[in-house]
C-alpha positions as CSV (number, residue, x, y, z in Angstrom):
1,M,96.3,151.7,46.7
2,A,95.1,150.4,50.6
3,D,92.0,149.1,51.3
4,K,89.9,151.1,53.2
5,K,88.6,148.0,55.5
6,N,92.2,147.2,56.2
7,N,92.7,150.5,57.9
8,E,89.8,149.8,60.0
9,D,90.6,146.3,61.4
10,K,93.7,147.9,62.7
11,Y,92.1,149.9,65.7
12,G,90.1,146.6,66.6
13,A,93.6,144.4,66.5
14,L,95.1,147.1,69.4
15,F,93.2,145.5,71.7
16,V,95.5,142.1,71.5
17,P,99.0,143.7,72.7
18,A,97.2,146.2,75.0
19,G,95.0,143.0,76.9
20,V,99.0,141.3,76.8
21,L,100.3,144.5,78.6
22,T,97.6,144.6,81.1
23,G,97.7,141.3,82.4
24,V,101.6,141.3,82.4
25,G,100.7,144.4,85.2
26,V,98.1,142.5,87.0
27,G,100.3,139.2,87.2
28,F,102.9,141.3,88.9
29,L,99.7,142.7,91.8
30,I,98.9,138.8,92.0
31,N,102.5,137.5,91.8
32,N,102.2,135.4,89.2
33,I,103.2,137.0,85.6
34,A,102.3,134.1,83.2
35,A,98.8,133.5,84.5
36,G,98.1,137.5,84.1
37,T,99.9,137.2,80.3
38,M,97.6,134.7,79.4
39,I,94.4,136.5,80.9
40,G,95.5,139.2,79.4
41,L,95.7,137.5,76.0
42,G,92.4,135.8,76.1
43,V,90.8,139.3,76.8
44,G,92.2,140.9,74.1
45,F,91.2,138.2,71.8
46,V,87.5,138.3,72.9
47,I,87.6,142.2,72.8
48,F,89.2,142.3,69.0
49,A,86.4,139.4,67.9
50,T,83.6,141.4,69.8
51,I,84.3,144.5,67.9
52,T,85.1,142.7,65.0
53,V,81.6,141.2,65.2
54,V,79.7,144.4,65.8
55,K,82.0,146.5,62.9
56,K,80.9,144.0,60.2
57,K,76.6,144.2,61.2
């Protein structure tokens, strides 16, 4: 049987690929796709970590 805690963590993890895709879009706008992707990846991980910390309190 699936643990309820594991199901809650899935929603926070969705910010990582969302950040990457947003970063790719920004990269197209600034004509530097690699930089946009890395920025989006970093932002996605920061949001994921923030959500994880806030949920545990």
